[in-house]
N, CA, C and O atoms as a MOPAC input file, in Angstrom:
PM7 MOZYME 1SCF
protein

 N      0.81700 1    -1.18900 1     0.00000 1
 C      0.00000 1     0.00000 1     0.00000 1
 C      0.86400 1     1.25700 1     0.00000 1
 O      0.61500 1     2.21700 1    -0.73000 1
 N      1.92100 1     1.20900 1     0.87600 1
 C      2.80400 1     2.37300 1     0.91800 1
 C      3.60200 1     2.50400 1    -0.38600 1
 O      3.94400 1     3.60600 1    -0.81700 1
 N      3.88300 1     1.36900 1    -0.99000 1
 C      4.60500 1     1.40700 1    -2.26700 1
 C      3.78200 1     2.12000 1    -3.34300 1
 O      4.32700 1     2.87500 1    -4.14800 1
 N      2.49100 1     1.88200 1    -3.35300 1
 C      1.60000 1     2.50300 1    -4.32100 1
 C      1.53600 1     4.01800 1    -4.10500 1
 O      1.57600 1     4.78600 1    -5.06600 1
 N      1.43900 1     4.43900 1    -2.86100 1
 C      1.41200 1     5.87600 1    -2.54200 1
 C      2.74600 1     6.52200 1    -2.92000 1
 O      2.76600 1     7.62600 1    -3.46300 1
 N      3.85200 1     5.84300 1    -2.63700 1
 C      5.17200 1     6.35400 1    -2.96600 1
 C      5.34200 1     6.48100 1    -4.48600 1
 O      5.89600 1     7.47500 1    -4.95500 1
 N      4.88500 1     5.51400 1    -5.24700 1
 C      4.99000 1     5.56000 1    -6.71500 1
 C      4.18700 1     6.73000 1    -7.27000 1
 O      4.68100 1     7.47400 1    -8.11800 1
 N      2.93900 1     6.90100 1    -6.79400 1
 C      2.11500 1     8.01100 1    -7.28600 1
 C      2.67300 1     9.36900 1    -6.87500 1
 O      2.54600 1    10.33200 1    -7.63100 1
 N      3.27800 1     9.46900 1    -5.71400 1
 C      3.88900 1    10.71500 1    -5.26800 1
 C      5.08800 1    11.07000 1    -6.14700 1
 O      5.21600 1    12.20900 1    -6.59800 1
 N      5.94500 1    10.11600 1    -6.38500 1
 C      7.12100 1    10.35400 1    -7.23500 1
 C      6.68000 1    10.67700 1    -8.66100 1
 O      7.23700 1    11.57500 1    -9.29300 1
 N      5.68700 1     9.95500 1    -9.16800 1
 C      5.16800 1    10.21500 1   -10.50700 1
 C      4.56000 1    11.62400 1   -10.59300 1
 O      4.77800 1    12.33100 1   -11.57700 1
 N      3.81400 1    12.02400 1    -9.58700 1
 C      3.20800 1    13.37200 1    -9.56400 1
 C      4.25600 1    14.46400 1    -9.52400 1
 O      4.14700 1    15.46200 1   -10.23700 1
 N      5.29600 1    14.27600 1    -8.67500 1
 C      6.36400 1    15.26700 1    -8.61000 1
 C      7.14500 1    15.32200 1    -9.92700 1
 O      7.56600 1    16.39500 1   -10.35700 1
 N      7.33400 1    14.17500 1   -10.55600 1
 C      8.03000 1    14.14800 1   -11.84000 1
 C      7.26800 1    14.91200 1   -12.91100 1
 O      7.85500 1    15.65400 1   -13.70000 1
 N      5.97200 1    14.72500 1   -12.93000 1
 C      5.14400 1    15.44600 1   -13.91100 1
 C      5.12200 1    16.93700 1   -13.59200 1
 O      5.12400 1    17.75900 1   -14.50800 1
 N      5.10100 1    17.30000 1   -12.31700 1
 C      5.04200 1    18.71000 1   -11.92400 1
 C      6.31400 1    19.45700 1   -12.29800 1
 O      6.25500 1    20.64600 1   -12.61300 1
 N      7.45700 1    18.78900 1   -12.27100 1
 C      8.71600 1    19.48900 1   -12.54200 1
 C      9.16400 1    19.40900 1   -14.00400 1
 O     10.15600 1    20.03500 1   -14.37700 1
 N      8.45700 1    18.65900 1   -14.82300 1
 C      8.78500 1    18.61800 1   -16.25400 1
 C      8.31800 1    19.93700 1   -16.86700 1
 O      7.19300 1    20.36800 1   -16.61500 1
 N      9.16000 1    20.57700 1   -17.66100 1
 C      8.74300 1    21.85900 1   -18.24200 1
 C      7.53700 1    21.68000 1   -19.16100 1
 O      7.52600 1    20.82200 1   -20.04300 1
 N      6.55000 1    22.49100 1   -18.93500 1
 C      5.32200 1    22.43900 1   -19.72500 1
 C      5.29800 1    23.62500 1   -20.68900 1
 O      5.71800 1    24.72100 1   -20.31700 1
 N      4.82200 1    23.43500 1   -21.90400 1
 C      4.72400 1    24.57100 1   -22.82500 1
 C      3.65800 1    25.54900 1   -22.34400 1
 O      2.63900 1    25.15900 1   -21.77300 1
 N      3.91300 1    26.78600 1   -22.58200 1
 C      2.98300 1    27.81400 1   -22.15400 1
 C      2.90400 1    28.88700 1   -23.21600 1
 O      3.89700 1    29.15600 1   -23.89200 1
 N      1.74900 1    29.50700 1   -23.38100 1
 C      1.62700 1    30.59100 1   -24.34700 1
 C      2.23700 1    31.88400 1   -23.80600 1
 O      2.28200 1    32.89300 1   -24.51000 1
 N      2.69900 1    31.85500 1   -22.57700 1
 C      3.36000 1    33.03300 1   -22.01100 1
 C      4.87000 1    32.96900 1   -22.18800 1
 O      5.57400 1    33.90200 1   -21.79900 1
 N      5.38400 1    31.88500 1   -22.77000 1
 C      6.82500 1    31.79400 1   -22.99500 1
 C      7.27000 1    32.91200 1   -23.92400 1
 O      6.61600 1    33.18300 1   -24.93100 1
 N      8.35000 1    33.54500 1   -23.59800 1
 C      8.93900 1    34.62500 1   -24.39200 1
 C      7.97200 1    35.77800 1   -24.62300 1
 O      8.16800 1    36.57500 1   -25.54100 1
 N      6.94500 1    35.87600 1   -23.81200 1
 C      6.02900 1    37.01000 1   -23.89200 1
 C      5.19800 1    37.05500 1   -25.15600 1
 O      4.72400 1    38.12800 1   -25.53100 1
 N      5.00100 1    35.92900 1   -25.83000 1
 C      4.24200 1    35.95300 1   -27.06900 1
 C      3.38600 1    34.71900 1   -27.22600 1
 O      3.37800 1    33.83700 1   -26.36700 1
 N      2.67500 1    34.66300 1   -28.31700 1
 C      1.81000 1    33.51300 1   -28.54300 1
 C      2.59800 1    32.28400 1   -28.98900 1
 O      3.78500 1    32.37100 1   -29.30400 1
 N      1.93600 1    31.17400 1   -29.00900 1
 C      2.55400 1    29.94600 1   -29.49600 1
 C      2.87900 1    30.07500 1   -30.97700 1
 O      2.34100 1    30.93700 1   -31.67100 1
 N      3.76400 1    29.20600 1   -31.44900 1
 C      4.12600 1    29.24700 1   -32.86600 1
 C      2.91400 1    29.00500 1   -33.75800 1
 O      2.77900 1    29.63300 1   -34.80800 1
 N      2.05000 1    28.11500 1   -33.35400 1
 C      0.85600 1    27.82200 1   -34.14900 1
 C     -0.04100 1    29.03900 1   -34.28300 1
 O     -0.57000 1    29.31800 1   -35.35900 1
 N     -0.21200 1    29.77000 1   -33.17000 1
 C     -1.03200 1    30.97800 1   -33.21300 1
 C     -0.38700 1    32.04800 1   -34.07700 1
 O     -1.06900 1    32.71100 1   -34.85900 1
 N      0.92200 1    32.22200 1   -33.94200 1
 C      1.62100 1    33.22400 1   -34.75400 1
 C      1.54100 1    32.85800 1   -36.22900 1
 O      1.34700 1    33.73100 1   -37.07400 1
 N      1.68900 1    31.58600 1   -36.54300 1
 C      1.59600 1    31.13200 1   -37.93100 1
 C      0.18600 1    31.35400 1   -38.47600 1
 O      0.01600 1    31.76400 1   -39.62400 1
 N     -0.80900 1    31.08600 1   -37.65900 1
 C     -2.20000 1    31.29700 1   -38.08000 1
 C     -2.44400 1    32.76900 1   -38.41700 1
 O     -3.02600 1    33.07700 1   -39.45800 1
 N     -2.00600 1    33.67400 1   -37.55100 1
 C     -2.24300 1    35.10200 1   -37.79800 1
 C     -1.42700 1    35.59100 1   -38.98100 1
 O     -1.88100 1    36.45900 1   -39.72600 1
 N     -0.23000 1    35.04900 1   -39.16500 1
 C      0.57400 1    35.41700 1   -40.33800 1
 C     -0.14000 1    34.99200 1   -41.61800 1
 O     -0.21100 1    35.75500 1   -42.58100 1
 N     -0.66600 1    33.77100 1   -41.62100 1
 C     -1.38400 1    33.28300 1   -42.79800 1
 C     -2.62900 1    34.12000 1   -43.06500 1
 O     -2.96800 1    34.37500 1   -44.22100 1
 N     -3.30600 1    34.54300 1   -42.01800 1
 C     -4.48400 1    35.39300 1   -42.19200 1
 C     -4.10600 1    36.72100 1   -42.84900 1
 O     -4.82000 1    37.20300 1   -43.72800 1
 N     -2.98900 1    37.31300 1   -42.42700 1
 C     -2.53800 1    38.57600 1   -43.01200 1
 C     -2.15700 1    38.39500 1   -44.47200 1
 O     -2.48500 1    39.23600 1   -45.30800 1
 N     -1.46700 1    37.30300 1   -44.78400 1
 C     -1.05100 1    37.04400 1   -46.16500 1
 C     -2.27900 1    36.84800 1   -47.04600 1
 O     -2.33800 1    37.37900 1   -48.15500 1
 N     -3.25300 1    36.09400 1   -46.56400 1
 C     -4.46800 1    35.86400 1   -47.34200 1
 C     -5.23500 1    37.16500 1   -47.54500 1
 O     -5.80100 1    37.38800 1   -48.61500 1
 N     -5.26100 1    38.02200 1   -46.53400 1
 C     -5.94700 1    39.30400 1   -46.67400 1
 C     -5.25800 1    40.16700 1   -47.72900 1
 O     -5.93100 1    40.83900 1   -48.51000 1
 N     -3.92400 1    40.15600 1   -47.76000 1
 C     -3.19400 1    40.92000 1   -48.77100 1
 C     -3.48600 1    40.37800 1   -50.16900 1
 O     -3.67600 1    41.14400 1   -51.11400 1
 N     -3.52100 1    39.05300 1   -50.29200 1
 C     -3.81300 1    38.44100 1   -51.59500 1
 C     -5.21200 1    38.79800 1   -52.06200 1
 O     -5.41700 1    39.09900 1   -53.23800 1
 N     -6.17700 1    38.76600 1   -51.15200 1
 C     -7.54700 1    39.11100 1   -51.51600 1
 C     -7.62100 1    40.57000 1   -51.93600 1
 O     -8.29900 1    40.89800 1   -52.91000 1
 N     -6.93900 1    41.44500 1   -51.22400 1
 C     -6.93900 1    42.86400 1   -51.59500 1
 C     -6.32000 1    43.06000 1   -52.96400 1
 O     -6.82300 1    43.85200 1   -53.76100 1
 N     -5.23800 1    42.35400 1   -53.25100 1
 C     -4.58600 1    42.47100 1   -54.55600 1
 C     -5.50700 1    41.96700 1   -55.66700 1
 O     -5.62300 1    42.60000 1   -56.71600 1
 N     -6.16000 1    40.82900 1   -55.43500 1
 C     -7.07800 1    40.29700 1   -56.43700 1
 C     -8.25300 1    41.23900 1   -56.67200 1
 O     -8.67800 1    41.42800 1   -57.81100 1
 N     -8.77900 1    41.82800 1   -55.60500 1
 C     -9.87200 1    42.79500 1   -55.75900 1
 C     -9.42100 1    44.02100 1   -56.53900 1
 O    -10.16600 1    44.55400 1   -57.36200 1
 N     -8.20700 1    44.46200 1   -56.27900 1
 C     -7.66100 1    45.61500 1   -56.99100 1
 C     -7.52800 1    45.32700 1   -58.48500 1
 O     -7.89200 1    46.15500 1   -59.32000 1
 N     -6.99800 1    44.13000 1   -58.81700 1
 C     -6.86600 1    43.74600 1   -60.22400 1
 C     -8.23400 1    43.61100 1   -60.88900 1
 O     -8.40900 1    43.98900 1   -62.04700 1
 N     -9.19400 1    43.07400 1   -60.15500 1
 C    -10.53900 1    42.92300 1   -60.69800 1
 C    -11.15900 1    44.29100 1   -60.99000 1
 O    -11.80100 1    44.47000 1   -62.02400 1
 N    -10.97200 1    45.25000 1   -60.09000 1
 C    -11.49800 1    46.60500 1   -60.31400 1
 C    -10.82500 1    47.25900 1   -61.51000 1
 O    -11.47600 1    47.96500 1   -62.28100 1
 N     -9.52000 1    47.02900 1   -61.66900 1
 C     -8.82500 1    47.60200 1   -62.82000 1
 C     -9.36500 1    47.02700 1   -64.12000 1
 O     -9.55800 1    47.76400 1   -65.08700 1
 N     -9.61000 1    45.71900 1   -64.15600 1
 C    -10.15500 1    45.10700 1   -65.37000 1
 C    -11.55500 1    45.62000 1   -65.66400 1
 O    -11.89600 1    45.87500 1   -66.81900 1
 N    -12.37200 1    45.77400 1   -64.61700 1
 C    -13.71600 1    46.30800 1   -64.81200 1
 C    -13.65900 1    47.73700 1   -65.32600 1
 O    -14.46000 1    48.12600 1   -66.17600 1
 N    -12.72700 1    48.51200 1   -64.82200 1
 C    -12.56800 1    49.89800 1   -65.27200 1
 C    -12.13200 1    49.93700 1   -66.73400 1
 O    -12.59400 1    50.78500 1   -67.49700 1
 N    -11.24600 1    49.02500 1   -67.12600 1
 C    -10.81000 1    48.96400 1   -68.51900 1
 C    -11.96900 1    48.56200 1   -69.42800 1
 O    -12.05900 1    49.04100 1   -70.55900 1
 N    -12.85500 1    47.69000 1   -68.94900 1
 C    -14.00400 1    47.30200 1   -69.75700 1
 C    -14.99800 1    48.44600 1   -69.88400 1
 O    -15.63200 1    48.60000 1   -70.92800 1
 N    -15.14300 1    49.25000 1   -68.83600 1
 C    -16.05400 1    50.38900 1   -68.88900 1
 C    -15.53400 1    51.50200 1   -69.77800 1
 O    -16.29100 1    52.11200 1   -70.53400 1
 N    -14.23900 1    51.76200 1   -69.68300 1
 C    -13.62000 1    52.84900 1   -70.44500 1
 C    -12.43300 1    52.29100 1   -71.23000 1
 O    -11.28300 1    52.50000 1   -70.84300 1
 N    -12.70100 1    51.58800 1   -72.32100 1
 C    -11.57800 1    50.97600 1   -73.05200 1
 C    -10.74600 1    52.03000 1   -73.77600 1
 O    -11.26200 1    53.05300 1   -74.22600 1
 N     -9.48200 1    51.76300 1   -73.87500 1
 C     -8.61100 1    52.60700 1   -74.68000 1
 C     -8.44000 1    51.91400 1   -76.02200 1
 O     -8.34500 1    50.68800 1   -76.08400 1
 N     -8.40200 1    52.68000 1   -77.07900 1
 C     -8.29600 1    52.10200 1   -78.40400 1
 C     -6.90000 1    51.54700 1   -78.61800 1
 O     -5.92300 1    52.06400 1   -78.07600 1
 N     -6.81800 1    50.51100 1   -79.39500 1
 C     -5.53400 1    49.87600 1   -79.65400 1
 C     -4.56700 1    50.83200 1   -80.32200 1
 O     -3.36100 1    50.75700 1   -80.08400 1
 N     -5.07100 1    51.72900 1   -81.15100 1
 C     -4.19200 1    52.67700 1   -81.83100 1
 C     -3.51600 1    53.60900 1   -80.82900 1
 O     -2.43800 1    54.14000 1   -81.09700 1
 N     -4.14100 1    53.80100 1   -79.69600 1
 C     -3.53500 1    54.64000 1   -78.66800 1
 C     -2.49900 1    53.86400 1   -77.86700 1
 O     -1.59300 1    54.45600 1   -77.28100 1
 N     -2.62800 1    52.54700 1   -77.84000 1
 C     -1.71900 1    51.74400 1   -77.04000 1
 C     -0.50700 1    51.26700 1   -77.83100 1
 O      0.60400 1    51.24000 1   -77.30100 1
 N     -0.70400 1    50.89200 1   -79.09100 1
 C      0.36400 1    50.28100 1   -79.86400 1
 C      0.98500 1    51.30200 1   -80.81000 1
 O      0.28800 1    52.15000 1   -81.36800 1
 N      2.27400 1    51.21300 1   -80.98200 1
 C      2.97400 1    52.08300 1   -81.91300 1
 C      3.31400 1    51.25400 1   -83.13500 1
 O      4.02800 1    50.25600 1   -83.02800 1
 N      2.81100 1    51.65500 1   -84.29900 1
 C      3.05200 1    50.87200 1   -85.51100 1
 C      4.31300 1    51.29700 1   -86.24100 1
 O      4.64600 1    50.69800 1   -87.26400 1
 N      5.02100 1    52.29200 1   -85.76500 1
 C      6.28700 1    52.68700 1   -86.34800 1
 C      6.18300 1    53.68600 1   -87.48100 1
 O      7.21100 1    54.12200 1   -88.00100 1
 N      4.98400 1    54.06600 1   -87.88300 1
 C      4.83700 1    55.01000 1   -88.99900 1
 C      5.32200 1    56.40800 1   -88.61200 1
 O      5.77500 1    57.17000 1   -89.46700 1
 N      5.22800 1    56.73600 1   -87.34600 1
 C      5.64700 1    58.06800 1   -86.92700 1
 C      7.15700 1    58.22800 1   -87.06300 1
 O      7.64900 1    59.34000 1   -87.25500 1
 N      7.88200 1    57.14000 1   -86.96800 1
 C      9.34200 1    57.22800 1   -87.07000 1
 C      9.78900 1    57.50200 1   -88.49600 1
 O     10.83100 1    58.12200 1   -88.70900 1
 N      9.01300 1    57.04800 1   -89.47500 1
 C      9.39300 1    57.22600 1   -90.87000 1
 C      8.99500 1    58.61200 1   -91.37900 1
 O      9.34400 1    58.96700 1   -92.50500 1
 N      8.30600 1    59.36900 1   -90.61700 1
 C      7.85800 1    60.68500 1   -91.04600 1
 C      6.37700 1    60.66300 1   -91.35800 1
 O      5.70400 1    59.64500 1   -91.19600 1
 N      5.88600 1    61.79300 1   -91.80500 1
 C      4.46700 1    61.90100 1   -92.12200 1
 C      4.22200 1    61.31600 1   -93.51100 1
 O      4.63800 1    61.90400 1   -94.50900 1
 N      3.56400 1    60.18200 1   -93.58600 1
 C      3.24500 1    59.54200 1   -94.86000 1
 C      1.75200 1    59.72900 1   -95.09700 1
 O      0.94400 1    59.34400 1   -94.25100 1
 N      1.37200 1    60.30700 1   -96.22300 1
 C     -0.05800 1    60.47100 1   -96.48900 1
 C     -0.74800 1    59.11700 1   -96.63400 1
 O     -0.14500 1    58.14400 1   -97.08700 1
 N     -2.00000 1    59.07200 1   -96.24800 1
 C     -2.74700 1    57.82500 1   -96.28300 1
 C     -2.92900 1    57.31700 1   -97.71000 1
 O     -3.03400 1    56.11200 1   -97.93800 1
 N     -2.96800 1    58.25300 1   -98.68100 1
 C     -3.12800 1    57.83200 1  -100.08000 1
 C     -1.93800 1    56.97600 1  -100.52600 1
 O     -2.11600 1    55.96300 1  -101.20300 1
 N     -0.72600 1    57.38700 1  -100.14400 1
 C      0.45900 1    56.60900 1  -100.51500 1
 C      0.43800 1    55.22500 1   -99.86200 1
 O      0.83800 1    54.23500 1  -100.47500 1
 N     -0.02500 1    55.17000 1   -98.63500 1
 C     -0.11700 1    53.87600 1   -97.96200 1
 C     -1.14300 1    52.98200 1   -98.64600 1
 O     -0.93500 1    51.77700 1   -98.78800 1
 N     -2.25100 1    53.58200 1   -99.06700 1
 C     -3.29000 1    52.79400 1   -99.73100 1
 C     -2.81500 1    52.28700 1  -101.08900 1
 O     -3.16100 1    51.17700 1  -101.49100 1
 N     -2.02200 1    53.09800 1  -101.80000 1
 C     -1.50100 1    52.65500 1  -103.10300 1
 C     -0.56800 1    51.45100 1  -102.92600 1
 O     -0.56900 1    50.52900 1  -103.74100 1
 N      0.20300 1    51.47100 1  -101.88300 1
 C      1.10800 1    50.34500 1  -101.63600 1
 C      0.38100 1    49.08700 1  -101.24200 1
 O      0.90200 1    47.99200 1  -101.45000 1
 N     -0.79900 1    49.20200 1  -100.68300 1
 C     -1.56000 1    48.04500 1  -100.20800 1
 C     -2.67500 1    47.65900 1  -101.16900 1
 O     -3.47700 1    46.78300 1  -100.84500 1
 N     -2.75200 1    48.28400 1  -102.34300 1
 C     -3.88100 1    48.05300 1  -103.23400 1
 C     -4.02200 1    46.58600 1  -103.62500 1
 O     -5.12200 1    46.04000 1  -103.54000 1
 N     -2.97700 1    45.95100 1  -104.03700 1
 C     -3.05300 1    44.54500 1  -104.42100 1
 C     -3.28100 1    43.62600 1  -103.21800 1
 O     -3.86400 1    42.54900 1  -103.34500 1
 N     -2.81700 1    44.06500 1  -102.06400 1
 C     -2.95900 1    43.24900 1  -100.84500 1
 C     -4.38900 1    43.23000 1  -100.35200 1
 O     -4.89800 1    42.19400 1   -99.92500 1
 N     -5.03900 1    44.38900 1  -100.41400 1
 C     -6.40200 1    44.47000 1   -99.92400 1
 C     -7.35300 1    43.94000 1  -100.95800 1
 O     -8.56300 1    43.92300 1  -100.73300 1

C-alpha cells in the first residue's frame, strides 16, 4: 500500500517538474497561433490584390482605350506619310 502511494507521489512530482509549454513563454503567442495570424494577413493581402486587379479590369471594360492609342506601328518614325500613298502600296494586298 505504501509502495503505491510512494509511486504516485514520485510520478506526480516528476510530472510537476517537467517543463510544460505555455503561451506566455517569451512574452508571445505559441508558434501555431503566430503562424495562423501570419497566414491570415497574407491571405488578406492576396484578396486585396485580387480585388484591386478585378477593379482595374472592370474599369478597362467600362472605359476601353483604343488599340491605336496603345500600340505604336512605327509610322511616326518614318515621317508623315499620307494615307493615299499607304493605300496605293496596299492596293493589291487588300
